MARMAR-434365 format. One record per residue (C-alpha): residue number from 1; residue in three letters; x, y, z. Coordinates in steps of 0.05 Angstrom, whole numbers. Layout:
N
SITE  seq  type       x       y       z
SITE  NUM   ala       X       Y       Z
...
This chain:
537
SITE  seq  type       x       y       z
SITE    1   unk    -612    2390   -2466
SITE    2   unk    -586    2332   -2508
SITE    3   unk    -612    2263   -2490
SITE    4   unk    -567    2215   -2452
SITE    5   unk    -549    2172   -2512
SITE    6   unk    -529    2234   -2553
SITE    7   unk    -486    2260   -2496
SITE    8   unk    -449    2194   -2492
SITE    9   unk    -444    2185   -2567
SITE   10   unk    -424    2255   -2591
SITE   11   unk    -391    2290   -2532
SITE   12   unk    -342    2238   -2504
SITE   13   unk    -269    2249   -2523
SITE   14   unk    -240    2189   -2487
SITE   15   unk    -270    2124   -2461
SITE   16   unk    -231    2076   -2417
SITE   17   unk    -251    2011   -2382
SITE   18   unk    -201    1990   -2329
SITE   19   unk    -193    1953   -2263
SITE   20   unk    -189    2005   -2209
SITE   21   unk    -176    1986   -2137
SITE   22   unk    -161    1913   -2123
SITE   23   unk    -158    1888   -2051
SITE   24   unk    -133    1816   -2043
SITE   25   unk    -125    1766   -1988
SITE   26   unk     -64    1722   -1982
SITE   27   unk     -76    1657   -1945
SITE   28   unk     -43    1589   -1937
SITE   29   unk     -95    1536   -1956
SITE   30   unk     -64    1482   -1912
SITE   31   unk     -63    1527   -1850
SITE   32   unk    -136    1549   -1842
SITE   33   unk    -165    1498   -1794
SITE   34   unk    -143    1478   -1723
SITE   35   unk    -123    1409   -1747
SITE   36   unk     -82    1441   -1803
SITE   37   unk     -43    1480   -1750
SITE   38   unk     -31    1418   -1709
SITE   39   unk      -6    1381   -1771
SITE   40   unk      41    1439   -1787
SITE   41   unk      72    1440   -1718
SITE   42   unk      76    1365   -1706
SITE   43   unk      81    1330   -1774
SITE   44   unk     120    1384   -1810
SITE   45   unk     162    1418   -1756
SITE   46   unk     169    1354   -1715
SITE   47   unk     146    1384   -1649
SITE   48   unk     120    1339   -1594
SITE   49   unk      59    1380   -1580
SITE   50   unk      20    1435   -1615
SITE   51   unk      33    1490   -1566
SITE   52   unk      13    1564   -1571
SITE   53   unk      83    1580   -1546
SITE   54   unk     110    1556   -1613
SITE   55   unk      65    1605   -1649
SITE   56   unk      90    1660   -1602
SITE   57   unk     162    1643   -1620
SITE   58   unk     144    1648   -1695
SITE   59   unk     113    1716   -1684
SITE   60   unk     173    1742   -1644
SITE   61   unk     222    1719   -1698
SITE   62   unk     179    1750   -1752
SITE   63   unk     177    1818   -1716
SITE   64   unk     253    1816   -1706
SITE   65   unk     262    1800   -1780
SITE   66   unk     219    1861   -1798
SITE   67   unk     260    1907   -1753
SITE   68   unk     325    1879   -1782
SITE   69   unk     298    1889   -1853
SITE   70   unk     281    1961   -1837
SITE   71   unk     350    1976   -1809
SITE   72   unk     388    1939   -1865
SITE   73   unk     353    1978   -1920
SITE   74   unk     346    2044   -1883
SITE   75   unk     270    2042   -1887
SITE   76   unk     231    2087   -1839
SITE   77   unk     185    2051   -1791
SITE   78   unk     128    2083   -1753
SITE   79   unk      66    2068   -1710
SITE   80   unk       5    2096   -1745
SITE   81   unk     -34    2147   -1703
SITE   82   unk    -104    2124   -1687
SITE   83   unk    -159    2156   -1728
SITE   84   unk    -115    2187   -1782
SITE   85   unk    -117    2167   -1855
SITE   86   unk     -58    2123   -1873
SITE   87   unk     -59    2147   -1945
SITE   88   unk     -46    2219   -1924
SITE   89   unk      11    2198   -1879
SITE   90   unk      45    2155   -1932
SITE   91   unk      36    2201   -1993
SITE   92   unk      98    2244   -1978
SITE   93   unk     142    2182   -1974
SITE   94   unk     121    2160   -2044
SITE   95   unk     132    2231   -2070
SITE   96   unk     202    2233   -2039
SITE   97   unk     221    2165   -2069
SITE   98   unk     198    2187   -2139
SITE   99   unk     233    2254   -2132
SITE  100   unk     297    2216   -2117
SITE  101   unk     290    2178   -2182
SITE  102   unk     274    2111   -2150
SITE  103   unk     231    2064   -2191
SITE  104   unk     224    2009   -2139
SITE  105   unk     231    2010   -2063
SITE  106   unk     197    1999   -1997
SITE  107   unk     186    2071   -1975
SITE  108   unk     155    2059   -1906
SITE  109   unk     137    2005   -1857
SITE  110   unk      75    2023   -1816
SITE  111   unk      49    1988   -1754
SITE  112   unk     -24    1987   -1732
SITE  113   unk     -62    1945   -1682
SITE  114   unk    -124    1917   -1716
SITE  115   unk    -176    1864   -1704
SITE  116   unk    -165    1800   -1744
SITE  117   unk    -186    1728   -1741
SITE  118   unk    -128    1686   -1714
SITE  119   unk    -116    1621   -1676
SITE  120   unk    -129    1619   -1601
SITE  121   unk    -113    1561   -1556
SITE  122   unk    -148    1532   -1495
SITE  123   unk    -124    1477   -1448
SITE  124   unk    -178    1425   -1434
SITE  125   unk    -188    1403   -1362
SITE  126   unk    -172    1331   -1381
SITE  127   unk    -116    1314   -1429
SITE  128   unk    -123    1257   -1477
SITE  129   unk     -53    1235   -1459
SITE  130   unk     -39    1239   -1383
SITE  131   unk      25    1275   -1365
SITE  132   unk      31    1310   -1433
SITE  133   unk       1    1380   -1442
SITE  134   unk     -54    1384   -1493
SITE  135   unk     -83    1447   -1527
SITE  136   unk    -145    1457   -1568
SITE  137   unk    -142    1511   -1622
SITE  138   unk    -199    1551   -1651
SITE  139   unk    -207    1613   -1694
SITE  140   unk    -226    1677   -1657
SITE  141   unk    -226    1752   -1665
SITE  142   unk    -164    1784   -1633
SITE  143   unk    -125    1849   -1635
SITE  144   unk     -54    1840   -1662
SITE  145   unk      -3    1884   -1696
SITE  146   unk      -8    1890   -1771
SITE  147   unk      55    1910   -1811
SITE  148   unk      43    1952   -1873
SITE  149   unk      98    1950   -1926
SITE  150   unk      87    2010   -1971
SITE  151   unk     119    1993   -2038
SITE  152   unk     136    2034   -2099
SITE  153   unk     134    1980   -2151
SITE  154   unk     162    1985   -2222
SITE  155   unk      98    1953   -2251
SITE  156   unk      42    1973   -2203
SITE  157   unk      67    2040   -2177
SITE  158   unk      46    2058   -2105
SITE  159   unk      17    1999   -2067
SITE  160   unk      22    1961   -2001
SITE  161   unk      26    1891   -1973
SITE  162   unk       1    1881   -1901
SITE  163   unk      24    1822   -1858
SITE  164   unk     -11    1797   -1795
SITE  165   unk      38    1782   -1740
SITE  166   unk       2    1721   -1712
SITE  167   unk     -19    1653   -1740
SITE  168   unk     -45    1638   -1791
SITE  169   unk      -5    1700   -1814
SITE  170   unk     -54    1725   -1866
SITE  171   unk     -33    1777   -1917
SITE  172   unk     -71    1835   -1950
SITE  173   unk     -50    1865   -2017
SITE  174   unk     -76    1930   -2046
SITE  175   unk     -64    1944   -2120
SITE  176   unk     -91    1994   -2170
SITE  177   unk    -103    1977   -2243
SITE  178   unk     -98    2049   -2266
SITE  179   unk     -29    2055   -2236
SITE  180   unk      -7    1991   -2271
SITE  181   unk     -32    2020   -2338
SITE  182   unk       5    2086   -2326
SITE  183   unk      70    2048   -2313
SITE  184   unk      60    2007   -2376
SITE  185   unk      42    2068   -2419
SITE  186   unk     104    2105   -2393
SITE  187   unk     149    2046   -2408
SITE  188   unk     122    2044   -2480
SITE  189   unk     133    2119   -2488
SITE  190   unk      59    2134   -2501
SITE  191   unk      38    2202   -2476
SITE  192   unk     -23    2211   -2432
SITE  193   unk     -54    2261   -2385
SITE  194   unk     -76    2238   -2316
SITE  195   unk    -144    2250   -2285
SITE  196   unk    -126    2234   -2213
SITE  197   unk    -138    2159   -2211
SITE  198   unk    -154    2153   -2285
SITE  199   unk    -140    2184   -2353
SITE  200   unk    -162    2250   -2383
SITE  201   unk    -128    2242   -2451
SITE  202   unk     -80    2196   -2487
SITE  203   unk     -39    2201   -2551
SITE  204   unk     -63    2131   -2571
SITE  205   unk    -132    2116   -2542
SITE  206   unk    -136    2047   -2574
SITE  207   unk     -70    2027   -2544
SITE  208   unk     -92    2054   -2477
SITE  209   unk    -153    2008   -2477
SITE  210   unk    -111    1949   -2501
SITE  211   unk     -63    1959   -2442
SITE  212   unk    -122    1963   -2394
SITE  213   unk    -149    1897   -2421
SITE  214   unk     -80    1865   -2415
SITE  215   unk     -78    1867   -2339
SITE  216   unk     -87    1794   -2318
SITE  217   unk     -84    1745   -2261
SITE  218   unk     -13    1728   -2282
SITE  219   unk      13    1799   -2272
SITE  220   unk     -18    1801   -2203
SITE  221   unk      11    1735   -2181
SITE  222   unk      80    1752   -2208
SITE  223   unk      79    1817   -2167
SITE  224   unk      58    1780   -2104
SITE  225   unk     108    1723   -2110
SITE  226   unk     165    1770   -2125
SITE  227   unk     154    1813   -2064
SITE  228   unk     142    1753   -2018
SITE  229   unk     212    1731   -2035
SITE  230   unk     239    1801   -2018
SITE  231   unk     201    1818   -1955
SITE  232   unk     209    1783   -1887
SITE  233   unk     165    1723   -1876
SITE  234   unk     142    1685   -1815
SITE  235   unk     156    1620   -1853
SITE  236   unk     225    1592   -1865
SITE  237   unk     252    1570   -1932
SITE  238   unk     239    1498   -1913
SITE  239   unk     166    1515   -1896
SITE  240   unk     155    1547   -1964
SITE  241   unk     190    1490   -2001
SITE  242   unk     142    1443   -1965
SITE  243   unk      82    1480   -1995
SITE  244   unk      66    1531   -1941
SITE  245   unk      61    1590   -1988
SITE  246   unk       7    1643   -1992
SITE  247   unk     -46    1641   -2047
SITE  248   unk     -90    1699   -2068
SITE  249   unk    -164    1710   -2064
SITE  250   unk    -206    1771   -2081
SITE  251   unk    -235    1812   -2023
SITE  252   unk    -255    1874   -2063
SITE  253   unk    -252    1890   -2137
SITE  254   unk    -271    1955   -2172
SITE  255   unk    -285    1956   -2246
SITE  256   unk    -290    2026   -2275
SITE  257   unk    -314    2058   -2339
SITE  258   unk    -289    2130   -2349
SITE  259   unk    -319    2174   -2404
SITE  260   unk    -287    2242   -2412
SITE  261   unk    -334    2297   -2438
SITE  262   unk    -309    2351   -2485
SITE  263   unk    -344    2403   -2441
SITE  264   unk    -358    2399   -2366
SITE  265   unk    -428    2426   -2381
SITE  266   unk    -447    2360   -2413
SITE  267   unk    -429    2321   -2351
SITE  268   unk    -475    2364   -2309
SITE  269   unk    -530    2356   -2361
SITE  270   unk    -521    2281   -2358
SITE  271   unk    -534    2278   -2284
SITE  272   unk    -594    2326   -2288
SITE  273   unk    -626    2279   -2338
SITE  274   unk    -606    2214   -2303
SITE  275   unk    -623    2231   -2231
SITE  276   unk    -695    2250   -2250
SITE  277   unk    -706    2184   -2285
SITE  278   unk    -670    2133   -2243
SITE  279   unk    -682    2145   -2169
SITE  280   unk    -717    2077   -2168
SITE  281   unk    -656    2036   -2191
SITE  282   unk    -644    2012   -2120
SITE  283   unk    -711    1976   -2115
SITE  284   unk    -703    1900   -2116
SITE  285   unk    -741    1894   -2182
SITE  286   unk    -694    1946   -2213
SITE  287   unk    -629    1923   -2181
SITE  288   unk    -636    1856   -2215
SITE  289   unk    -638    1891   -2283
SITE  290   unk    -571    1926   -2272
SITE  291   unk    -533    1871   -2237
SITE  292   unk    -564    1814   -2278
SITE  293   unk    -582    1775   -2215
SITE  294   unk    -649    1750   -2191
SITE  295   unk    -674    1782   -2126
SITE  296   unk    -726    1748   -2082
SITE  297   unk    -753    1760   -2012
SITE  298   unk    -698    1714   -1985
SITE  299   unk    -642    1753   -2019
SITE  300   unk    -601    1786   -1963
SITE  301   unk    -577    1858   -1963
SITE  302   unk    -604    1928   -1973
SITE  303   unk    -630    1950   -2041
SITE  304   unk    -632    2024   -2049
SITE  305   unk    -612    2084   -2091
SITE  306   unk    -577    2143   -2060
SITE  307   unk    -560    2210   -2091
SITE  308   unk    -503    2241   -2052
SITE  309   unk    -477    2311   -2064
SITE  310   unk    -405    2333   -2054
SITE  311   unk    -407    2409   -2062
SITE  312   unk    -448    2418   -2125
SITE  313   unk    -430    2351   -2157
SITE  314   unk    -480    2294   -2147
SITE  315   unk    -465    2220   -2147
SITE  316   unk    -512    2161   -2158
SITE  317   unk    -505    2098   -2115
SITE  318   unk    -542    2033   -2125
SITE  319   unk    -532    1977   -2074
SITE  320   unk    -538    1902   -2087
SITE  321   unk    -525    1856   -2027
SITE  322   unk    -454    1873   -2005
SITE  323   unk    -435    1902   -2073
SITE  324   unk    -453    1967   -2107
SITE  325   unk    -449    2009   -2169
SITE  326   unk    -430    2082   -2164
SITE  327   unk    -434    2137   -2217
SITE  328   unk    -405    2206   -2208
SITE  329   unk    -374    2265   -2245
SITE  330   unk    -299    2258   -2234
SITE  331   unk    -263    2324   -2222
SITE  332   unk    -314    2361   -2265
SITE  333   unk    -289    2328   -2329
SITE  334   unk    -308    2254   -2335
SITE  335   unk    -366    2208   -2321
SITE  336   unk    -342    2151   -2277
SITE  337   unk    -386    2089   -2274
SITE  338   unk    -357    2040   -2224
SITE  339   unk    -380    1971   -2201
SITE  340   unk    -350    1949   -2134
SITE  341   unk    -353    1875   -2117
SITE  342   unk    -345    1869   -2042
SITE  343   unk    -364    1795   -2039
SITE  344   unk    -357    1750   -2099
SITE  345   unk    -410    1704   -2071
SITE  346   unk    -461    1759   -2086
SITE  347   unk    -454    1734   -2157
SITE  348   unk    -446    1659   -2143
SITE  349   unk    -370    1660   -2154
SITE  350   unk    -315    1637   -2107
SITE  351   unk    -261    1686   -2084
SITE  352   unk    -202    1652   -2117
SITE  353   unk    -157    1696   -2160
SITE  354   unk    -172    1649   -2218
SITE  355   unk    -240    1683   -2224
SITE  356   unk    -207    1751   -2238
SITE  357   unk    -226    1751   -2313
SITE  358   unk    -297    1729   -2301
SITE  359   unk    -309    1782   -2248
SITE  360   unk    -279    1836   -2292
SITE  361   unk    -326    1817   -2348
SITE  362   unk    -385    1816   -2300
SITE  363   unk    -367    1885   -2274
SITE  364   unk    -360    1913   -2345
SITE  365   unk    -428    1885   -2364
SITE  366   unk    -459    1915   -2302
SITE  367   unk    -431    1984   -2318
SITE  368   unk    -458    1981   -2389
SITE  369   unk    -526    1955   -2367
SITE  370   unk    -534    2016   -2323
SITE  371   unk    -515    2063   -2380
SITE  372   unk    -562    2027   -2428
SITE  373   unk    -619    2032   -2378
SITE  374   unk    -606    2107   -2371
SITE  375   unk    -601    2116   -2447
SITE  376   unk    -664    2077   -2462
SITE  377   unk    -706    2124   -2418
SITE  378   unk    -683    2185   -2457
SITE  379   unk    -695    2179   -2533
SITE  380   unk    -769    2160   -2538
SITE  381   unk    -794    2202   -2596
SITE  382   unk    -844    2168   -2643
SITE  383   unk    -869    2184   -2713
SITE  384   unk    -943    2199   -2723
SITE  385   unk    -952    2133   -2761
SITE  386   unk    -921    2092   -2705
SITE  387   unk    -965    2127   -2653
SITE  388   unk   -1028    2112   -2694
SITE  389   unk   -1007    2039   -2704
SITE  390   unk   -1001    2029   -2629
SITE  391   unk   -1063    2065   -2604
SITE  392   unk   -1112    2044   -2659
SITE  393   unk   -1136    1973   -2673
SITE  394   unk   -1113    1943   -2738
SITE  395   unk   -1112    1879   -2779
SITE  396   unk   -1045    1844   -2788
SITE  397   unk   -1041    1781   -2832
SITE  398   unk   -1115    1771   -2824
SITE  399   unk   -1110    1776   -2749
SITE  400   unk   -1141    1832   -2708
SITE  401   unk   -1090    1872   -2669
SITE  402   unk   -1121    1908   -2610
SITE  403   unk   -1098    1979   -2598
SITE  404   unk   -1063    2004   -2535
SITE  405   unk   -1103    2067   -2519
SITE  406   unk   -1061    2122   -2489
SITE  407   unk   -1088    2142   -2420
SITE  408   unk   -1125    2076   -2408
SITE  409   unk   -1105    2056   -2336
SITE  410   unk   -1093    1984   -2354
SITE  411   unk   -1051    2002   -2415
SITE  412   unk   -1010    2052   -2376
SITE  413   unk    -998    2002   -2321
SITE  414   unk    -977    1950   -2373
SITE  415   unk    -927    1996   -2406
SITE  416   unk    -901    2020   -2339
SITE  417   unk    -890    1948   -2317
SITE  418   unk    -855    1933   -2383
SITE  419   unk    -805    1990   -2368
SITE  420   unk    -781    1950   -2309
SITE  421   unk    -756    1892   -2352
SITE  422   unk    -719    1929   -2408
SITE  423   unk    -650    1901   -2394
SITE  424   unk    -657    1832   -2364
SITE  425   unk    -607    1789   -2401
SITE  426   unk    -653    1729   -2398
SITE  427   unk    -718    1766   -2409
SITE  428   unk    -780    1760   -2365
SITE  429   unk    -837    1711   -2354
SITE  430   unk    -912    1718   -2353
SITE  431   unk    -910    1713   -2277
SITE  432   unk    -857    1767   -2270
SITE  433   unk    -898    1818   -2310
SITE  434   unk    -963    1797   -2277
SITE  435   unk    -935    1811   -2207
SITE  436   unk    -916    1882   -2227
SITE  437   unk    -982    1894   -2263
SITE  438   unk   -1021    1872   -2202
SITE  439   unk    -982    1919   -2158
SITE  440   unk    -991    1978   -2205
SITE  441   unk   -1065    1966   -2212
SITE  442   unk   -1070    1955   -2137
SITE  443   unk   -1111    1892   -2149
SITE  444   unk   -1069    1834   -2126
SITE  445   unk   -1055    1773   -2168
SITE  446   unk   -1122    1743   -2148
SITE  447   unk   -1161    1796   -2185
SITE  448   unk   -1110    1807   -2241
SITE  449   unk   -1113    1735   -2266
SITE  450   unk   -1064    1696   -2308
SITE  451   unk   -1115    1699   -2365
SITE  452   unk   -1114    1775   -2364
SITE  453   unk   -1039    1774   -2365
SITE  454   unk   -1038    1727   -2425
SITE  455   unk   -1085    1774   -2462
SITE  456   unk   -1040    1834   -2447
SITE  457   unk    -978    1796   -2469
SITE  458   unk   -1013    1780   -2534
SITE  459   unk   -1028    1854   -2544
SITE  460   unk    -954    1871   -2533
SITE  461   unk    -932    1816   -2581
SITE  462   unk    -980    1835   -2637
SITE  463   unk    -960    1908   -2632
SITE  464   unk    -887    1890   -2637
SITE  465   unk    -869    1916   -2568
SITE  466   unk    -840    1850   -2543
SITE  467   unk    -815    1786   -2574
SITE  468   unk    -811    1715   -2548
SITE  469   unk    -743    1684   -2536
SITE  470   unk    -737    1623   -2580
SITE  471   unk    -744    1558   -2542
SITE  472   unk    -766    1591   -2477
SITE  473   unk    -829    1618   -2444
SITE  474   unk    -794    1685   -2435
SITE  475   unk    -800    1752   -2470
SITE  476   unk    -756    1812   -2484
SITE  477   unk    -775    1884   -2502
SITE  478   unk    -760    1905   -2574
SITE  479   unk    -728    1972   -2592
SITE  480   unk    -798    1995   -2613
SITE  481   unk    -824    1972   -2546
SITE  482   unk    -771    2012   -2509
SITE  483   unk    -790    2076   -2544
SITE  484   unk    -865    2067   -2540
SITE  485   unk    -866    2048   -2467
SITE  486   unk    -818    2105   -2448
SITE  487   unk    -857    2158   -2486
SITE  488   unk    -925    2136   -2461
SITE  489   unk    -903    2130   -2388
SITE  490   unk    -863    2195   -2387
SITE  491   unk    -918    2235   -2420
SITE  492   unk    -973    2207   -2376
SITE  493   unk    -936    2211   -2309
SITE  494   unk    -897    2276   -2319
SITE  495   unk    -948    2318   -2357
SITE  496   unk   -1020    2293   -2353
SITE  497   unk   -1020    2268   -2281
SITE  498   unk    -981    2328   -2256
SITE  499   unk   -1018    2382   -2295
SITE  500   unk   -1048    2434   -2248
SITE  501   unk   -1122    2426   -2237
SITE  502   unk   -1128    2501   -2249
SITE  503   unk   -1114    2491   -2323
SITE  504   unk   -1184    2462   -2330
SITE  505   unk   -1225    2523   -2352
SITE  506   unk   -1287    2508   -2308
SITE  507   unk   -1240    2504   -2248
SITE  508   unk   -1210    2573   -2260
SITE  509   unk   -1263    2607   -2217
SITE  510   unk   -1232    2619   -2149
SITE  511   unk   -1161    2603   -2175
SITE  512   unk   -1104    2652   -2160
SITE  513   unk   -1104    2714   -2203
SITE  514   unk   -1036    2699   -2232
SITE  515   unk   -1060    2631   -2256
SITE  516   unk   -1123    2661   -2287
SITE  517   unk   -1081    2714   -2322
SITE  518   unk   -1033    2662   -2349
SITE  519   unk   -1090    2619   -2375
SITE  520   unk   -1122    2678   -2411
SITE  521   unk   -1056    2696   -2444
SITE  522   unk   -1046    2625   -2468
SITE  523   unk   -1119    2622   -2493
SITE  524   unk   -1109    2688   -2531
SITE  525   unk   -1045    2662   -2563
SITE  526   unk   -1080    2599   -2587
SITE  527   unk   -1138    2639   -2616
SITE  528   unk   -1088    2685   -2653
SITE  529   unk   -1053    2624   -2681
SITE  530   unk   -1119    2594   -2705
SITE  531   unk   -1138    2660   -2739
SITE  532   unk   -1071    2664   -2774
SITE  533   unk   -1080    2593   -2800
SITE  534   unk   -1151    2611   -2820
SITE  535   unk   -1180    2556   -2776
SITE  536   unk   -1219    2600   -2729
SITE  537   unk   -1294    2590   -2725
């Protein structure tokens, strides 16, 4: 079976990085707090009191405007059945609109009662102004009707915008970057073959990637503003002119990397190789390698790796706080590596749409870090000279270089610990490696002292397995270090430690007959080989 790096280098016919699903929140910055609501009603709308009845009137007018919009444009309107997938219900409406040659339309308005955070009002026992009603507002979880406008857009294809029917009238927007790219490619007359939500082939692969990279915050905001002016709104023209307009923030963002194999066989081989090596990616010390974030005991969230199987196709899932990275074999043709950011604060970034480019870059780097980690564990062959240089002591520039003896427990623990820091962008410290060494040796940091760690770091440095980052007390593994550590650890853990005890000749007595027979056949074959080479005693 070819190693992972060879599979990705020689057997991929199309590679495409693109924004996948994008789920956005539309909010009015000056209408988020109770005092903001009071200011809106009293200072802006010139009402005497901030009454919940005024919000009720806004909701009623908004619902009437939606019904009028539906009738005026002959748009079907329906209440979504509870428990059924909305995507399955809406799909025929999109298909009908496209079959009719429509490039842009609202194909359906759906209604569903959902839990949201909205303003609630209470009336205090004592009013601050006697004789005048007084209400105190607060945010609370309530069930209100949500209105889904399913839109076939000329730029983004099938999408939807969801309005809440009660203050502060939040909005949700669902877009798909792949659909935007398909629309752009079709408008430019560039042929392509779809792979469900992705691409299987393209007449111009370079242009395909350029279009994927072209999707920006500006395109998203232009789409949003254009449809806000078309669809009914709970706010009047005067309200919007006064600055009460929705802004966008990011609730969920998926950044995908699709690599199409020339044969489905290679995709299955990829997962056979990867799943065996990377079931530990979900551990906190491994998650930080892939996501490029430091994980401590105070870091919230679950850190785990899951291998899920749909039929015969496996998928690899690695969780980090609220976010995750998923890898699966898409429709038996392409490897899809996909980072999903469910909370931008997982990465120390605010949710504003202005952070779109940064988050896309972060997701792309996360996808590639996972692939590099998987590739590094595969090609670990060494020449005989390199092996001797590592395991035997030597003299380099007049300085004695201690050897790293294969099979020595401390050496194997050192190289195994090094494997956990292959892809940290900022390297690792003495203390980081020492903590892992102490755990592998089952000694604790008290017995495995800082002095021992310093000596082991020196051994790695002199053998060229790590290098120090200039200007910092941090280190990174070298390409030579990656191969040496991978080979030593794989050989030791997969072959020597797992070898059957029955293969030891003195222990053959009492072993099963089949094992004894197999051993004698192997021993006879070795003797025959020695005789042929004229090396027999």
